[in-house]
N, C-alpha and C positions, 0 to 999 in steps of 0.2 A: 385545492390540490397543489402541493408543492412538487417541483421537479428538482432533483438533486443529482449533480454530476461530479464524478471523481475522475478528472482527466490526468492520466499518467503519461509516461513517455511514449507508450506505444498502444495503449488501449484506453477506452472510456467505460467506466462502470456507472450505471445510472439506476435510479429508482424514482417512483412517484410515492408521495406520502399524504395520507389523510388521517386526521385524528390519532396521531402518534403510531400509525401502522404503515409499514412499507407495503404498497399495493402491487404495482407492476415493477419489473426490473429487467435489466439486460446488460450485456457487455459486448463491445465490438472493437476490433483493431482499427487503427487509422495511421496515416502519416500526414505530415503538414500539407502535402499537395492535395490530399483527398478529404481533408477534415470536414469541410462543409457538406460535401456530398454524402459522407458517412452519417452525419447528423440527420440529413434529410431522409436517408434510407432507414434509419433505426429509431428515430424519435417521432413515431406516428401516434400521437396522443389523441385520445377521444375528446378531450376538453382542454381549454386554455389553462395553463398553470397560474396560480395566484402569485407564486414566487419562483424564481429560478436561482438556486443556490449552487455555487461552484467551488470545488477544490481543484486547483490547477498547478501542476508542476512542469508543464510543457512550455512555458515561456509566454512572452507578450504577444507574439504573432498568433498563436492559437487562441489566446484570450480575446484579442481584438476580432478575430474571425467569428468566435462564438458570440461575442457581444453584438456584432453587426447582424448575425443571423437571428438571434433572439429578438432584437429590435424590429427586424422586418417581419418575423414570423408572428410575434405576439405583442408587439409594441410595448416591450418591457425592458427594464434595466436588470442586469444580473447582479447578484450579491456574492461577494467573496470575503472570507475572513483572512486574518493575518495571524502569524505566530506571535504569541505574547509571552511575557515573562512568567505569567502564572494564570491559572484558571481554577477558581475556587482553591482547594487545598493543593492542587498540582502545581509544582514549581519547576520551571524550565532551567536546565543547567547551562544553556548557551548564554554567554554574555552579550553576543550579538545575535538576536533572534532572527534577523534577516537571513542568516546562513542556514537555517533549518527549513527543510521542505514542509509545506503546510500539511501534506498527507501524513507525515510522521507525527506531527503535533496533534492532528485530529484523531488519529488512531490511539494516541496516548490519552487524550481527553475522554474518548468513548470508553476505553478500558478502565481508566481510573474511576469515572463516574459510575460504572457498573459494579466494580469489585472493591475499590478503596482498600487495596492490599498491595503487597509487593508484587511486581509485575515484570514479565518479560514479553515485550510486544514486538513481533516480527512481521515485516512486510517483504513478500517475495514477488517482486516485479522485475523490471529491467535491472534494477539494483536490489540487492538484499540489504535490508536495514534491520538492526536490532537495537531496541531501546529498553533500558532497565530503570525501574522505579522502585523506591523503597516503600516500606509499609506506612509512612506518613506523607507520601506524595512527592518526595524529592526525586526529580529526574537525575539519576546518577551519571547519565551519559549514554553513549551508544556506539555502534559500529556501522560502517557502510562498506560493502564490497560489491563487485560485479555479481549480477544474478547468474543463474545457471547458463543461459544462452551466451552471455558476454564472456563468462569464464571459458566456455568451449570455443567460442570464436576467437578469443585472444590467442589460443594455441594454433588454431587452423590458419589464421591470417599471418601470424608472426613467426612461423616455423617453416622450414623448407620441406621437410619430409612428412609432415602431417597434413596431407591433402585429402581430406575425407569429408563426408557429410555426416553429421551427428544428430541423432534423434534424442529428444529429451525424455529418455526412458528411466524412471526412478529405480535405481539399483545401486547397492554398495558391494556387489559381488566382485571377487577378484576377476580381472579381465584377462582374456587370452588373445586379444587382438587389439589393434590401436584404436579402432572406432569405439569399442566398449571401454577401453582404458580412459579415453578422453571423456566419454559420457559419465562413467561411474566416478571418475576422479573429481569432476565438478560437483556431483552430488555428495561425495564424501567430504570434500572441503567445506561445503555449505552446512551439512548436517553436523560435522565436528565443531564448527564455529558456534552454531546455535547451542548445541549441548554444552559446550564449554562455558558459554555465557550464562546459561541457566545454573550450572554447577557453581560458578563464582558467586552469583547472587544468592544461591541457597546457603552457601557458607556464610556470607555477610549477613544474611537475614536470620540465620539459625533455623530456617524452615524453607521448604520449596515454594517458589513464587507461583502465582497464577500465570499460565503461559497462553498467549493468544497469537494466532497466525492468520494472515490475510494475504491477498494478492493472487495473481494468476497461476503461480506455481505452488501455492500453499498446500493444496490437497496432496500433490505428489510428494512434497518434502515432509509433510506431517507424518506420513506412513513410515518414514525411515528414522524418526527422531527417538531418542532414548526416553525423553521426558514427555508426559502427556500434554498435548496442546489442543486448545479449542480453536476450531476453524470458524472464522467469521468473515464471509466474503464482503460484507457491507460495513466493515468497521470504520473506514474513513467517512463514509456517508452518515453513519450514526453520530460520529463526532461533529460533522458539519451541521447536522440538525440541532444538536445540543448547543453549539456555539451560536447559531443563529437565534435560537430561542432566548438565550441569555442577553442578546443584544437588543431585544425588543422592549 
């Protein structure tokens, strides 16, 4: 049994895998002060994993905390991949691959290996990421903007008269009060950007791309999009497993 962890900036998505099947899974929020305690509370496995595979965008402090915990818990070393210039037919557009988050790369790997077609791959976490791939596997590039929560908080923190609490309620309706205007404005900006990116790739490819969305806000945003998107909550973990197998 393998344990796979996708450590984002504010939450951890995990699964266990046996014989190419994801068995158990979960997601939990964390911060750097309670990371190890959250691991103890949430990773109560029935058996020792044979491998612990990690995608981590939260930095070295979290990585070292996880590494120490896994060593004490199971006497194992963790394995993590790195962003590369290519994976099979998929070719990265970044000249310096160190600048790309591993979660974006693994999401692209999983999407490409599954569909091998023009792709729009969207991640909806603390940040919103959009990556575009053509029909022969060339990563054309992408976009990163603040996620829904950060868009809303930027207004609340940096303006004098917007002093409200905003709930992440998925809506594009015209707003008749400031709270709704901030909430719906963040969703409109997000949805408009994703749909525009799909439109651009559709024109360049002369056909609609396959669109895949993942991340904590994916289900809410998916409902508002003009284009059909497949929601895959374990997209990064699927890519992590694929890359690990190729390294053996």
